[in-house]
Backbone as JSON, one array per atom type, in Angstrom:
{
  "sequence": "MGHERKHIYFASDFHLGAPNFQESRNREKRIVRWLKSIKPNARAIYLVGDIFDFWFEYKEAIPKGFVRIQGAIAELVDDGVEVHFFTGNHDMWMFDYFESEIGVTIHREPISIEAQGKKLFIAHGDGLGPGDRGYKLIKRIFSNRFFQWCFARLHPNFGISVANFSSRKSRAATGGDDEVFLGEKNEWLVQYAQSILKEHHFDYLIFGHRHLPLRIQVGEGSYYYNLGDWLKYNTYGVLSDGQFKLKSFPSNELFDFDVIQK",
  "N": [[0.82, -1.5, 0.11], [0.56, 2.23, -1.02], [2.16, 5.2, 0.94], [-0.24, 7.18, 0.34], [-2.43, 6.06, 0.79], [-4.78, 6.83, 3.08], [-7.49, 7.56, 3.43], [-10.62, 6.45, 5.32], [-13.38, 4.43, 4.78], [-17.34, 4.82, 4.07], [-20.26, 2.76, 3.92], [-23.59, 2.01, 3.12], [-26.28, 0.19, 2.71], [-27.25, -0.61, 0.27], [-28.97, -2.74, -1.05], [-28.75, -4.4, -3.16], [-30.33, -6.54, -5.8], [-32.94, -5.71, -5.54], [-35.13, -3.24, -6.81], [-35.77, -4.57, -8.91], [-33.95, -7.1, -11.54], [-32.39, -5.66, -13.57], [-32.51, -2.78, -12.19], [-31.35, -3.24, -9.96], [-29.04, -4.09, -11.17], [-27.91, -1.6, -12.51], [-27.02, -0.42, -10.19], [-25.58, -1.56, -9.04], [-22.98, -1.49, -10.78], [-22.42, 1.31, -10.84], [-21.85, 1.7, -8.09], [-19.72, -0.55, -8.06], [-18.22, 1.33, -10.2], [-17.69, 3.18, -7.72], [-16.06, 2.44, -6.13], [-13.57, 1.39, -7.44], [-13.26, 4.03, -7.78], [-12.51, 5.1, -5.15], [-10.4, 3.97, -4.21], [-7.55, 4.14, -4.93], [-6.92, 6.01, -2.11], [-8.16, 4.82, -0.52], [-7.81, 3.41, 2.79], [-9.4, 1.48, 4.55], [-12.79, 0.6, 4.31], [-15.77, 0.62, 4.88], [-18.56, -1.48, 4.98], [-21.87, -0.6, 5.5], [-23.87, -2.68, 6.26], [-26.76, -4.0, 4.89], [-26.08, -4.72, 2.17], [-27.21, -6.42, 0.58], [-30.06, -7.12, -0.57], [-31.41, -9.48, 0.05], [-29.86, -12.03, 1.28], [-28.58, -15.43, 1.9], [-26.24, -17.75, 2.67], [-26.24, -21.36, 1.9], [-24.95, -24.39, 2.61], [-23.14, -25.05, 0.1], [-23.9, -23.56, -2.16], [-24.27, -20.14, -2.83], [-26.45, -17.52, -3.65], [-27.36, -16.7, -6.72], [-25.46, -14.27, -9.21], [-24.68, -10.81, -8.38], [-21.84, -10.29, -8.97], [-20.05, -8.76, -10.04], [-19.8, -6.59, -8.23], [-18.65, -8.3, -6.08], [-16.0, -8.9, -6.87], [-14.93, -6.58, -7.58], [-14.68, -5.59, -4.69], [-12.75, -8.35, -4.3], [-10.47, -7.5, -5.75], [-10.05, -4.97, -4.36], [-9.23, -6.1, -1.57], [-7.24, -7.88, -2.27], [-5.53, -5.99, -3.09], [-4.51, -4.85, -0.35], [-5.98, -3.4, 1.0], [-7.98, -2.82, 3.64], [-11.11, -4.25, 4.05], [-14.42, -4.21, 5.36], [-17.74, -6.02, 6.45], [-20.68, -5.17, 7.78], [-23.65, -7.23, 8.75], [-26.62, -6.91, 8.06], [-30.32, -6.49, 8.75], [-31.22, -7.13, 6.08], [-29.37, -9.06, 5.25], [-28.51, -10.59, 7.33], [-28.11, -13.55, 7.41], [-25.5, -13.77, 6.06], [-22.82, -15.69, 6.18], [-19.69, -17.22, 6.65], [-18.48, -16.8, 3.84], [-17.76, -14.86, 2.36], [-15.67, -13.83, 4.06], [-14.16, -15.99, 4.12], [-13.24, -16.75, 1.18], [-13.33, -14.24, -0.43], [-11.96, -12.39, 2.09], [-13.03, -10.44, 3.75], [-13.88, -8.88, 6.79], [-16.13, -9.59, 8.78], [-18.77, -8.32, 10.45], [-20.75, -8.73, 12.78], [-22.46, -7.5, 15.15], [-22.19, -4.0, 17.14], [-19.45, -2.23, 16.38], [-15.98, -0.59, 17.96], [-13.92, 1.96, 17.49], [-10.67, 3.54, 16.83], [-9.29, 5.92, 15.08], [-7.25, 8.1, 13.44], [-6.63, 9.85, 15.36], [-9.37, 10.24, 16.38], [-12.48, 8.8, 17.98], [-14.64, 6.38, 17.24], [-17.67, 5.09, 16.69], [-19.49, 2.18, 15.46], [-22.66, 0.94, 13.94], [-24.8, -0.85, 11.93], [-27.67, -0.48, 12.66], [-29.7, -1.39, 12.75], [-32.72, -2.73, 15.11], [-31.92, -1.3, 17.26], [-32.18, 1.26, 19.97], [-35.14, 2.41, 21.23], [-38.0, 0.74, 21.15], [-40.01, -0.63, 18.12], [-40.36, -3.24, 18.79], [-41.39, -5.27, 17.57], [-39.79, -5.69, 15.11], [-37.71, -6.33, 16.53], [-38.75, -8.76, 17.65], [-38.61, -10.54, 15.16], [-36.05, -10.87, 14.41], [-34.61, -11.8, 16.7], [-35.65, -14.24, 15.92], [-34.82, -14.64, 13.63], [-32.53, -15.04, 13.93], [-31.8, -16.84, 14.91], [-30.24, -20.7, 15.32], [-31.41, -22.62, 14.83], [-33.19, -22.05, 13.35], [-31.94, -21.32, 11.13], [-30.72, -23.66, 10.37], [-33.1, -24.63, 9.62], [-34.29, -23.68, 7.01], [-32.17, -23.68, 5.57], [-32.8, -26.26, 4.83], [-34.32, -25.98, 2.86], [-34.83, -26.11, -0.84], [-32.4, -24.36, -2.85], [-34.26, -22.91, -4.91], [-36.6, -22.72, -4.07], [-36.1, -21.78, -1.77], [-35.03, -19.2, -2.16], [-36.44, -17.93, -3.65], [-38.52, -17.28, -1.85], [-37.89, -15.91, 0.18], [-36.92, -13.45, -1.35], [-38.98, -12.52, -2.68], [-40.32, -11.85, -0.1], [-39.03, -10.37, 1.02], [-39.4, -8.01, -0.92], [-41.97, -7.49, -0.6], [-42.04, -6.18, 1.94], [-40.29, -4.12, 1.81], [-41.96, -2.43, -0.14], [-44.28, -2.06, 1.5], [-43.27, -0.64, 3.27], [-41.27, 1.23, 2.53], [-42.27, 4.27, 2.32], [-41.65, 5.26, 4.71], [-38.75, 5.13, 5.15], [-37.99, 7.83, 3.93], [-38.79, 10.09, 5.56], [-38.08, 12.61, 8.06], [-37.88, 12.36, 10.74], [-37.58, 14.56, 13.08], [-35.56, 15.28, 15.57], [-36.09, 13.95, 18.42], [-37.76, 11.85, 18.05], [-36.37, 10.31, 16.52], [-35.35, 7.15, 16.31], [-32.49, 6.11, 16.22], [-31.07, 8.23, 16.86], [-31.62, 8.6, 19.67], [-30.67, 6.31, 20.53], [-27.47, 6.74, 20.01], [-27.6, 8.71, 21.87], [-27.71, 7.61, 24.33], [-25.34, 6.09, 24.22], [-23.48, 7.58, 24.61], [-23.54, 8.47, 27.02], [-22.35, 6.47, 28.6], [-19.51, 6.48, 27.56], [-17.4, 8.89, 25.39], [-17.8, 9.48, 21.96], [-16.37, 10.38, 19.1], [-17.58, 10.29, 16.45], [-20.42, 8.71, 15.65], [-21.66, 6.21, 13.65], [-24.14, 5.47, 11.39], [-26.12, 2.76, 9.49], [-29.2, 1.81, 7.85], [-31.16, 3.33, 8.08], [-31.84, 4.96, 5.66], [-31.81, 7.28, 5.21], [-29.88, 10.26, 4.75], [-28.21, 11.32, 7.25], [-27.05, 14.39, 9.45], [-26.58, 14.62, 12.94], [-26.13, 16.63, 15.56], [-25.04, 15.01, 18.81], [-23.93, 15.09, 21.45], [-21.27, 16.83, 23.48], [-19.07, 18.03, 21.18], [-19.71, 15.36, 19.79], [-21.32, 13.11, 17.32], [-23.9, 12.14, 15.11], [-24.51, 10.49, 12.28], [-26.0, 9.35, 9.46], [-25.52, 6.95, 7.32], [-27.18, 7.45, 4.43], [-28.48, 6.16, 1.69], [-28.05, 3.74, -1.13], [-30.46, 3.63, -3.01], [-31.63, 5.69, -3.74], [-29.89, 8.22, -2.32], [-27.58, 7.71, -3.22], [-25.5, 8.29, -1.41], [-22.14, 8.16, 0.47], [-19.68, 8.09, 3.43], [-16.39, 9.76, 4.61], [-13.7, 9.71, 6.22], [-11.25, 11.7, 6.72], [-7.96, 13.38, 7.78], [-8.75, 12.91, 10.23], [-11.66, 14.36, 9.87], [-14.6, 14.17, 9.38], [-16.91, 13.58, 6.75], [-20.13, 13.56, 4.7], [-20.47, 12.91, 1.75], [-21.77, 12.94, -2.03], [-22.28, 10.16, -4.65], [-21.92, 10.5, -7.99], [-20.52, 12.97, -8.25], [-19.21, 13.41, -5.88], [-19.08, 15.26, -3.93], [-19.65, 17.02, -0.82], [-22.89, 16.49, 0.67], [-25.84, 17.57, 0.63], [-27.67, 18.49, 3.25], [-29.64, 20.24, 3.77], [-31.61, 18.86, 1.93], [-32.9, 17.57, 2.89], [-33.66, 17.85, 5.46], [-35.96, 19.64, 6.24]],
  "CA": [[0.19, 0.45, -0.13], [0.87, 3.05, -1.39], [1.33, 6.12, 1.78], [-0.94, 8.22, 0.4], [-3.71, 5.23, 1.19], [-5.0, 7.07, 4.42], [-8.92, 7.6, 4.08], [-11.41, 5.58, 5.46], [-14.14, 5.05, 3.65], [-18.48, 4.32, 4.52], [-21.48, 3.3, 3.08], [-24.4, 1.15, 3.18], [-28.08, 0.21, 2.07], [-26.99, -1.15, -1.33], [-29.67, -3.35, -1.75], [-28.48, -5.02, -4.42], [-31.24, -7.61, -6.08], [-34.04, -4.63, -5.54], [-36.03, -3.86, -7.0], [-36.06, -5.8, -9.88], [-32.85, -6.99, -12.13], [-32.62, -4.63, -14.1], [-32.67, -1.36, -11.14], [-30.16, -3.93, -8.99], [-27.66, -4.2, -11.99], [-27.45, -0.83, -12.92], [-26.97, 0.22, -9.04], [-24.08, -2.4, -8.44], [-22.31, -0.79, -11.99], [-22.43, 2.71, -10.15], [-21.51, 0.52, -6.79], [-18.58, -0.92, -8.3], [-17.39, 2.64, -10.23], [-17.42, 4.09, -6.78], [-15.05, 1.68, -5.42], [-13.0, 1.79, -8.01], [-12.51, 5.74, -7.63], [-12.02, 5.57, -4.07], [-8.99, 2.14, -4.16], [-6.41, 4.88, -4.62], [-7.18, 6.88, -1.26], [-8.39, 4.03, 0.42], [-7.1, 2.52, 3.96], [-10.41, 0.47, 4.74], [-13.86, 0.48, 3.57], [-16.68, -0.15, 6.0], [-20.1, -1.78, 4.09], [-22.56, -0.84, 6.91], [-24.97, -3.11, 6.38], [-28.26, -4.38, 4.04], [-25.64, -4.59, 0.85], [-27.81, -7.4, -0.36], [-31.73, -7.07, 0.17], [-31.36, -10.81, 0.6], [-28.68, -13.09, 1.09], [-28.48, -16.59, 2.64], [-25.45, -18.66, 2.32], [-25.97, -22.56, 1.74], [-23.46, -24.97, 3.02], [-22.29, -25.52, -1.26], [-24.44, -22.58, -2.99], [-24.48, -19.13, -2.43], [-27.13, -16.43, -4.19], [-27.02, -16.09, -7.97], [-25.51, -12.87, -9.26], [-24.04, -9.84, -7.57], [-20.52, -11.15, -8.92], [-19.28, -7.41, -10.18], [-19.35, -6.45, -6.59], [-17.37, -9.36, -5.32], [-14.75, -8.66, -7.84], [-14.05, -5.32, -7.05], [-14.16, -6.19, -3.64], [-11.95, -8.89, -3.83], [-9.52, -6.58, -6.13], [-9.84, -4.06, -3.08], [-8.63, -6.55, -0.69], [-6.06, -8.29, -2.62], [-4.55, -4.44, -3.13], [-3.97, -4.41, 0.64], [-7.62, -2.47, 1.2], [-9.14, -3.28, 4.49], [-12.71, -4.23, 3.54], [-15.42, -4.86, 6.67], [-18.48, -6.21, 6.1], [-21.76, -5.61, 8.72], [-24.45, -8.1, 8.52], [-27.81, -5.98, 8.1], [-31.62, -6.95, 8.82], [-31.76, -8.27, 4.94], [-28.19, -9.62, 4.74], [-28.01, -11.1, 8.27], [-27.71, -14.77, 6.98], [-24.22, -13.95, 5.49], [-22.12, -16.56, 7.16], [-18.08, -17.65, 6.24], [-18.09, -17.21, 2.33], [-16.73, -13.37, 2.14], [-14.27, -13.95, 4.68], [-13.1, -17.26, 3.45], [-13.29, -16.49, -0.42], [-12.79, -12.49, -0.75], [-10.62, -11.88, 3.06], [-13.41, -9.22, 4.09], [-13.86, -9.05, 7.71], [-17.45, -9.8, 9.15], [-19.06, -7.57, 11.71], [-22.16, -8.69, 13.63], [-22.29, -6.68, 16.24], [-21.8, -2.86, 16.71], [-18.1, -1.96, 17.03], [-16.03, 1.08, 18.23], [-12.26, 2.39, 16.58], [-9.86, 4.7, 17.13], [-8.99, 6.16, 13.89], [-6.91, 10.01, 13.07], [-7.58, 10.62, 16.21], [-10.75, 10.17, 16.71], [-13.69, 7.69, 18.6], [-15.92, 6.58, 15.61], [-18.68, 3.84, 17.03], [-19.9, 1.99, 13.77], [-23.15, -0.19, 13.2], [-26.07, -1.11, 10.79], [-29.07, 0.27, 13.22], [-31.39, -2.54, 13.18], [-33.06, -2.94, 16.4], [-31.01, -1.03, 18.18], [-32.67, 2.17, 20.49], [-35.93, 1.75, 21.8], [-39.31, 0.58, 19.98], [-39.62, -1.6, 16.85], [-40.53, -4.4, 19.22], [-41.87, -6.65, 16.42], [-38.66, -6.4, 14.7], [-36.47, -7.58, 17.4], [-38.81, -10.21, 18.1], [-38.3, -11.5, 14.2], [-34.41, -10.57, 14.38], [-34.24, -12.7, 17.66], [-36.14, -15.86, 15.39], [-34.2, -15.3, 12.39], [-30.9, -15.62, 14.3], [-31.98, -18.4, 15.5], [-29.46, -21.53, 14.33], [-32.52, -23.51, 14.09], [-34.21, -22.06, 12.54], [-31.58, -20.85, 9.92], [-31.16, -24.71, 10.14], [-34.55, -25.52, 8.97], [-33.91, -22.74, 6.26], [-30.87, -24.44, 4.81], [-33.27, -27.76, 4.55], [-35.19, -25.96, 1.55], [-34.03, -26.24, -2.59], [-32.12, -22.78, -3.23], [-34.63, -22.63, -5.85], [-37.66, -22.36, -3.42], [-35.86, -21.2, -0.16], [-34.14, -18.16, -2.32], [-37.57, -17.28, -4.32], [-39.44, -17.01, -1.13], [-37.17, -15.12, 0.62], [-37.01, -12.75, -2.42], [-40.46, -12.06, -2.1], [-41.06, -11.89, 1.33], [-38.38, -8.79, 0.93], [-39.57, -6.94, -1.83], [-43.3, -7.0, -0.3], [-41.85, -5.7, 2.97], [-39.85, -2.78, 0.95], [-43.32, -1.92, -0.81], [-45.35, -1.99, 2.66], [-42.15, 0.23, 4.31], [-40.07, 2.2, 2.11], [-42.09, 5.74, 1.82], [-41.23, 5.63, 5.84], [-37.33, 5.37, 5.37], [-38.31, 8.87, 3.48], [-38.97, 10.98, 5.95], [-37.27, 13.04, 8.81], [-39.14, 12.14, 12.17], [-37.37, 15.11, 14.01], [-34.19, 14.1, 16.62], [-36.43, 13.49, 19.49], [-37.93, 10.78, 17.18], [-35.23, 9.31, 15.59], [-34.71, 5.96, 17.83], [-30.8, 6.03, 16.46], [-30.19, 9.39, 18.04], [-31.62, 8.34, 21.12], [-29.37, 4.88, 20.77], [-26.49, 7.28, 20.01], [-27.15, 9.98, 22.98], [-27.18, 6.6, 25.72], [-24.11, 5.43, 23.96], [-22.55, 8.58, 24.81], [-23.7, 8.09, 28.7], [-21.21, 5.93, 29.27], [-18.75, 6.49, 26.4], [-17.39, 9.65, 24.45], [-17.2, 8.77, 20.56], [-16.66, 11.62, 18.41], [-18.48, 10.15, 15.61], [-21.41, 7.72, 15.32], [-21.68, 6.18, 12.35], [-24.89, 4.23, 11.64], [-27.23, 2.52, 8.16], [-30.18, 1.2, 8.12], [-31.93, 4.58, 8.01], [-31.94, 5.29, 4.69], [-31.68, 8.65, 5.14], [-28.76, 10.88, 4.94], [-28.72, 12.33, 8.26], [-25.8, 14.68, 10.61], [-27.21, 15.5, 14.16], [-25.06, 16.49, 16.88], [-25.6, 14.35, 19.78], [-23.59, 15.65, 22.57], [-20.39, 17.66, 23.13], [-17.95, 17.07, 20.13], [-20.0, 14.02, 19.48], [-22.33, 13.71, 16.03], [-24.4, 10.59, 14.65], [-24.02, 10.59, 11.27], [-26.36, 8.41, 9.28], [-24.72, 6.46, 5.73], [-28.19, 7.33, 3.72], [-28.41, 4.81, 1.15], [-27.87, 3.66, -2.46], [-31.51, 3.73, -3.92], [-31.84, 7.11, -3.68], [-29.15, 9.09, -2.61], [-26.15, 7.6, -3.52], [-24.51, 8.92, -0.23], [-21.16, 7.66, 1.63], [-18.95, 8.34, 4.37], [-15.48, 9.31, 4.5], [-13.02, 9.91, 7.13], [-10.11, 12.28, 6.39], [-7.59, 14.07, 8.75], [-9.68, 13.53, 11.4], [-12.9, 15.09, 9.67], [-15.92, 12.83, 8.83], [-17.61, 14.12, 5.82], [-20.79, 12.55, 3.96], [-20.88, 13.27, 0.42], [-22.7, 11.83, -3.07], [-21.71, 9.93, -6.01], [-20.78, 10.8, -8.49], [-20.15, 14.32, -8.14], [-17.73, 13.23, -4.64], [-19.22, 16.85, -3.65], [-20.31, 17.06, 0.5], [-24.14, 16.36, 0.79], [-26.32, 19.09, 1.24], [-28.57, 17.81, 4.5], [-30.89, 20.68, 3.33], [-32.32, 18.57, 0.72], [-34.08, 16.29, 3.9], [-33.87, 18.3, 6.95], [-36.51, 21.38, 5.77]],
  "C": [[0.72, 1.17, 0.04], [0.98, 4.57, 0.26], [0.35, 7.52, 1.93], [-2.54, 7.6, 0.92], [-3.87, 5.74, 2.65], [-6.27, 7.38, 4.62], [-9.73, 6.38, 4.18], [-12.99, 5.79, 4.96], [-15.5, 3.92, 4.32], [-19.58, 4.19, 4.22], [-21.98, 2.22, 3.56], [-25.53, 1.41, 2.31], [-27.82, -0.1, 0.25], [-28.23, -1.64, -2.1], [-30.05, -3.71, -2.67], [-29.77, -6.37, -4.52], [-32.33, -6.84, -5.96], [-34.35, -3.38, -6.0], [-36.64, -4.8, -8.11], [-34.07, -5.89, -10.72], [-32.14, -5.96, -12.64], [-31.6, -3.35, -13.09], [-30.8, -1.71, -10.65], [-29.08, -3.78, -10.11], [-27.05, -3.01, -12.44], [-26.91, 0.19, -11.32], [-25.55, -0.61, -8.7], [-22.84, -2.17, -9.64], [-21.86, 0.38, -10.81], [-21.24, 2.04, -8.85], [-19.5, 0.65, -7.19], [-17.48, 0.59, -8.87], [-17.35, 3.44, -9.24], [-16.13, 3.66, -6.07], [-14.22, 1.65, -6.1], [-12.17, 2.99, -7.79], [-11.98, 5.88, -6.46], [-10.35, 4.48, -3.47], [-7.76, 3.15, -4.0], [-5.93, 5.63, -3.14], [-7.62, 6.11, -0.44], [-7.44, 3.06, 1.42], [-8.08, 1.32, 4.24], [-11.35, 1.06, 4.26], [-14.59, -0.18, 4.53], [-17.93, 0.1, 5.27], [-21.36, -1.94, 5.63], [-24.05, -1.92, 7.04], [-26.12, -3.49, 5.25], [-27.22, -4.1, 2.61], [-26.38, -5.45, 0.06], [-29.27, -7.0, 0.12], [-31.79, -8.88, 0.45], [-30.17, -11.36, 0.08], [-28.65, -14.31, 2.21], [-27.31, -17.42, 1.52], [-25.98, -20.13, 2.77], [-24.87, -23.23, 2.17], [-22.5, -24.74, 1.53], [-23.16, -24.54, -2.23], [-24.62, -21.3, -2.04], [-25.6, -18.11, -3.47], [-26.62, -16.31, -5.24], [-26.47, -14.44, -7.85], [-24.59, -12.01, -8.25], [-22.25, -9.91, -8.22], [-19.66, -9.86, -9.54], [-18.75, -6.88, -8.7], [-18.06, -7.13, -6.02], [-16.58, -9.38, -5.98], [-14.02, -7.85, -7.3], [-13.73, -5.49, -5.77], [-12.98, -7.09, -3.15], [-10.3, -8.45, -4.41], [-8.99, -6.06, -4.54], [-9.0, -5.2, -2.26], [-7.14, -7.13, -1.12], [-5.05, -7.14, -2.87], [-4.33, -4.37, -1.68], [-5.16, -3.77, 1.04], [-8.31, -3.44, 2.82], [-10.76, -3.46, 4.22], [-13.88, -4.69, 5.09], [-16.89, -4.74, 6.51], [-19.61, -5.74, 7.81], [-22.61, -6.08, 8.18], [-25.67, -7.14, 8.81], [-29.01, -6.61, 8.59], [-31.68, -7.74, 7.39], [-30.53, -8.64, 4.83], [-27.78, -10.47, 6.1], [-27.98, -12.61, 8.53], [-26.41, -14.97, 6.27], [-22.79, -14.7, 6.8], [-20.41, -16.21, 6.82], [-17.78, -17.04, 4.89], [-17.16, -15.71, 2.58], [-15.92, -13.49, 3.17], [-13.3, -14.68, 4.4], [-12.46, -17.02, 2.01], [-12.94, -14.99, -0.59], [-11.69, -12.01, 0.7], [-11.48, -10.61, 3.37], [-13.55, -9.46, 5.73], [-15.21, -8.78, 8.28], [-17.43, -9.02, 10.54], [-20.5, -8.01, 12.23], [-23.08, -7.98, 14.49], [-21.7, -5.22, 15.8], [-20.21, -3.26, 17.13], [-17.52, -0.88, 17.3], [-14.34, 0.82, 17.81], [-12.2, 3.08, 17.03], [-9.36, 4.9, 15.69], [-8.46, 7.52, 13.77], [-7.43, 10.31, 13.86], [-8.87, 10.68, 17.07], [-11.88, 8.73, 17.0], [-14.35, 7.53, 17.62], [-16.64, 4.8, 17.01], [-19.6, 3.71, 15.49], [-21.41, 1.06, 14.01], [-24.43, -0.28, 12.58], [-27.12, 0.06, 11.1], [-30.26, -0.46, 13.44], [-31.18, -3.01, 14.49], [-32.17, -3.13, 17.46], [-32.03, 0.7, 18.53], [-34.21, 1.22, 20.88], [-37.22, 1.87, 20.33], [-39.0, -0.13, 19.14], [-39.86, -2.75, 17.54], [-40.47, -5.48, 18.17], [-40.75, -6.79, 15.25], [-37.73, -6.97, 15.4], [-37.21, -8.68, 17.5], [-38.11, -11.38, 16.34], [-36.97, -11.53, 13.84], [-34.03, -11.94, 15.62], [-34.78, -14.29, 16.77], [-35.19, -16.21, 14.28], [-32.44, -15.5, 12.74], [-30.71, -16.82, 14.91], [-31.37, -19.24, 14.82], [-30.41, -22.41, 14.18], [-33.29, -23.51, 13.08], [-33.63, -21.46, 11.26], [-31.23, -22.85, 9.34], [-32.33, -25.38, 8.75], [-34.17, -25.03, 7.14], [-33.34, -23.29, 5.18], [-31.4, -25.95, 3.96], [-33.47, -27.23, 3.05], [-33.96, -26.03, 0.31], [-33.49, -25.04, -1.93], [-33.46, -21.89, -3.71], [-35.98, -22.02, -5.15], [-37.62, -21.19, -2.49], [-35.4, -19.69, -0.62], [-35.85, -17.09, -2.8], [-38.55, -16.91, -3.0], [-38.97, -15.78, -0.79], [-37.24, -13.77, -0.1], [-38.39, -11.33, -1.93], [-41.59, -11.08, -1.46], [-40.2, -9.96, 1.67], [-38.88, -7.33, 0.15], [-41.32, -6.43, -1.27], [-42.93, -6.32, 0.99], [-40.88, -4.19, 3.04], [-41.12, -2.23, 0.59], [-44.22, -1.41, 0.48], [-44.24, -0.47, 3.52], [-41.66, 1.45, 3.92], [-40.5, 3.73, 1.77], [-41.97, 6.07, 3.41], [-39.79, 5.8, 5.87], [-37.13, 7.48, 4.9], [-38.4, 10.31, 4.19], [-38.8, 11.02, 7.67], [-38.11, 12.85, 9.66], [-39.05, 13.56, 13.35], [-36.51, 14.49, 15.25], [-34.82, 13.56, 17.67], [-36.97, 11.94, 19.3], [-37.74, 9.63, 17.06], [-34.71, 8.08, 16.41], [-33.06, 5.63, 17.51], [-30.76, 6.92, 16.96], [-30.44, 8.94, 18.99], [-30.65, 7.3, 21.7], [-28.34, 5.76, 21.08], [-26.61, 8.23, 21.44], [-26.81, 8.72, 24.21], [-26.18, 5.95, 25.61], [-23.03, 6.01, 24.74], [-22.94, 8.82, 26.18], [-22.6, 7.82, 29.41], [-19.71, 6.07, 28.57], [-18.66, 7.93, 25.6], [-16.82, 8.74, 23.02], [-17.36, 10.28, 19.86], [-17.77, 11.34, 17.14], [-19.19, 8.96, 15.22], [-22.12, 7.71, 14.32], [-22.75, 4.88, 12.41], [-25.27, 4.11, 10.06], [-28.46, 2.64, 8.26], [-31.71, 2.17, 8.02], [-32.44, 5.14, 6.76], [-32.13, 6.26, 4.19], [-30.61, 9.64, 5.48], [-28.63, 11.79, 6.21], [-26.87, 13.25, 9.01], [-26.66, 15.14, 11.42], [-26.02, 15.61, 15.27], [-25.72, 16.08, 18.05], [-25.14, 14.36, 20.87], [-22.45, 16.51, 22.05], [-19.35, 17.19, 22.26], [-18.49, 15.72, 19.42], [-21.39, 14.25, 18.31], [-22.71, 12.09, 15.25], [-24.79, 11.36, 13.07], [-25.15, 9.07, 10.48], [-26.28, 8.31, 7.62], [-25.92, 7.09, 4.38], [-28.78, 6.19, 3.13], [-28.01, 4.52, -0.65], [-29.09, 3.63, -3.83], [-31.42, 4.8, -4.39], [-30.78, 8.27, -3.82], [-27.67, 9.32, -3.06], [-24.94, 8.17, -2.47], [-23.24, 7.83, 0.37], [-20.36, 8.58, 2.61], [-17.48, 8.25, 4.05], [-14.49, 10.4, 5.56], [-11.54, 10.43, 6.93], [-9.35, 13.52, 7.08], [-8.38, 14.41, 10.23], [-11.59, 13.92, 11.24], [-13.82, 13.78, 9.22], [-17.0, 13.78, 7.79], [-18.32, 13.05, 5.16], [-20.86, 13.45, 2.34], [-21.39, 12.32, -1.06], [-21.93, 11.48, -3.92], [-22.36, 9.79, -6.8], [-20.29, 11.87, -8.52], [-18.86, 14.42, -6.68], [-17.93, 14.54, -4.23], [-20.04, 16.44, -1.89], [-22.21, 17.26, 0.09], [-24.76, 17.34, 1.72], [-27.59, 18.2, 2.09], [-29.89, 18.62, 4.25], [-32.38, 20.29, 2.62], [-33.58, 17.52, 1.94], [-34.99, 16.74, 5.07], [-34.52, 19.76, 6.7], [-37.54, 21.82, 7.05]]
}
């Protein structure tokens, strides 16, 4: 790795596979262009959940498709860039394929890191904070190893088809909710970030899941960021010289938060 590779990048909620083949393929190509564009400067890349709209690894099979992004990530890893995957609520059934085959690091729980003199807390965000009890119950069921074993008994043609259908129905039912800023007092992840800060100081608390690019001060010198998504905003975060910024691709310009916080 060259000495110029010092930036740390963050992105989430690609939802590859949704809502249909062509839109997903176009999004995948755009994401690959972004990955190639940041490669010369990237020390590490954190993909903070819901990279796929559905993912399940059978013992001897994985879901069809997504070869472009897998190849781009493998190229980054082979070139010495750290790549971290967080499991989200749509791809929690990610097991060891990406670690053993591509060399990424998988995170199933929130993590904290120190980089460039700053303390960062990173999590996908699903099931965190108050509320959303129904989803928290579903997550416990889906995380259960016996349930996963039962699903693995289904033939991939049937199991993946059913899961893709269910995922599309869920997104159709809740997709509009993701585009509404609820106000700081009603944003569950903001409340969760504030509760974390009661125990430990972090300069930046970085989440996905919400599908809405957000920057909110949550404490003295502490900022909550949501990375947005690539279905609508094409936003990503970059830590450079200790400063965290949210940008949009392909312009790579700072994201205008006034677009959503009016």
